[in-house]
C-alpha positions, 0 to 999 in steps of 0.5 A: 532767422539766420539759424532757421535759414541755415537749418532749412537750406544746409542739406538742400542746396546741392551746391556741388551739382547745381550748374551755374547759368552761363553769363556773358559780361555778367548777364545771361545771354539771349534773355534781353533779346527774348524780352525785346521780342516780348515787349514788341508783341505787347506794343504791336498788340496795343498799336492795333486799331490806334489811329493811323495804324492797322485794324486787324481782328486777327491780331485780336484773335492771336492775343499777342499781348497776352503771349508777351506777358506770359513770356515775361512771367516765365522769364521772371520766375526763372531769373528771380529763382536763379538769383535766390538759389545762387545766393543760397549756394554762395552764402548759405542763406537768402536775405529778404532785406537785400532782395526787397532793397534791390526790387525797391530801387529797380521797380519803385522809382520809375513806376511812381514817377509814372503814377505821379504824372498820371495823377497830375494829368488826371487832376488837370483834366487831360486824361480821365482815370477811374475811381480807385485806379491810382490807389490800387496801382500804387499798392500793386493790387490793380490786378484785382481792380478790373474797372480801370482806365486804359492808362493804368490797364497794363499795371495789372502785370506789374502787380502780379510781379510784385505779389510774386516778389513778396511771396516767393523769396519768403517761401524759399526761406521758410520752407526750404529749397526743396519744399519751396519748389514743391509749392511751385510744382503744386501751383502748376497743377492748382492754377488750371483748376482755379481758372476752371472753377472760377470760370463757373461763376460770372462774377469771377471771370474778369479776374481769370488771367489777371489775379495772382492765383490764376496766373501764378503757374506762369511764374512757377514754371520759370521757378521750376526751370531754374530750381530743377537745373541739376536734375534736368542737366542729368536728363538725356531726354531734356538735353536732346530736346533743347539741344536738337531740332525738337525744340522747334516743337515748343515754338509750334506749341506756342503758336497754337496755344497763344490763340484764343487763351480765354477758353475753358480748354485754354484755362485747363490745358492750354496755359500749361502747355504754353508756359512749358513751351516758353520754358523750353525756348528759354532753356534753348536760347540760354544754352545755345546762344550761338545758333541762328536764333541765339545770335539774333537775340544777342544782336545789339538792337535787341539787347538794347530794347530788352534792357529798355523793356521796363521803361517801354512797358511803363510808358507805352500805354498812355500813347498807344491808346486806341480809344483816343483821337489825339495826334499824340496817340496816332501812329507813328507819333505815338510810337515815337513818343512812347520810345522817347519817354521810355528813354528819358525814364531810363536815363533820368530815373532808372539808371541813377537809382540803380547806381545809388543801389549799387553804392549802397550794396558796395558799402554793405558788402561783407568782406568775405563776399566774393566781389566777382560773384556780387558783380554778377548777381547785380548784373543779372538782378538788373537784367531780370528786374521789371520783367512784368513788361506787358499789357492788357490782353487785346480781347480784354481791351476791346470788350472792357474798354481798358 
């Protein structure tokens, strides 16, 4: 396998011209803050219509939860591809075992604690799950299981992420970097056609925007942002776009195309424009972290919320439940409880397993590896993990009872 990898990547990596992504204390500036804004959009969408909170049809129309998920997907594609390409530049290969080990320790423990808690609550009659909910959640296939309870409704986006983690490193390893990026580019064009084609059949419509092929272009856009770094860095037009005032057009496009995403126009054109606009914003904030928007994203509160975003993603759904009348699911107690349980998950589950993973990596580190490079890779891997933090599109929630 190592020989196959070396043969595939030796002439393709362009290590001399691939620009390294700027780090601050081992992390990519602004991305934690951007993730904080994204999880805030998701949680606000889920708070809508809960007991004691506002009930706004406008929030439904703007689809803030769907927008937050799409931002996470593009960020995830960008970060994971950045890590994989830098590993290839550094070592001449991509270690599937190392990649999956990092994903395991970062994603699985906290998620399966959630599944265990939901299993106990369902068995005790405190909540009611639908048949197949826990099985499809535990196997990361719930994005193909549309008749699900609210409590696991958000896990569809984590399932998409896990399917991406399973496929993308293997594609880069087997096909090589250039062909792999070609696959990502093809997906940007294929996914809209799939959405339109599936939309012709009522039985397939519930899966549009959740099943992997219908949302893979969001992830693929982030992959291309990372993979085309050398070419984009040489483009005067691209630099003018992300360094000048024109990048505000991307924010305008996001505001326009985030509205009513479940239409034929959105399926064919809107999602693509939304994904590309998000990629432009990501490129802007990581290259200009010291402008006004960048400074906002890098403030300590937003960075902390972004760090906590995976825990918030996992635990917000049981509390921010518009279909329940319990006092624990009424605002503001529901929000307080969601944040408190997310903190407990982060400190009691996530961080101990991250420390265990780091001990294993230090033990297995080859003597020839550069310690600084490994430390940076670990920091950015932690920053990029769990970027599936998202939730149901609010119009889906209202119409399907999820």
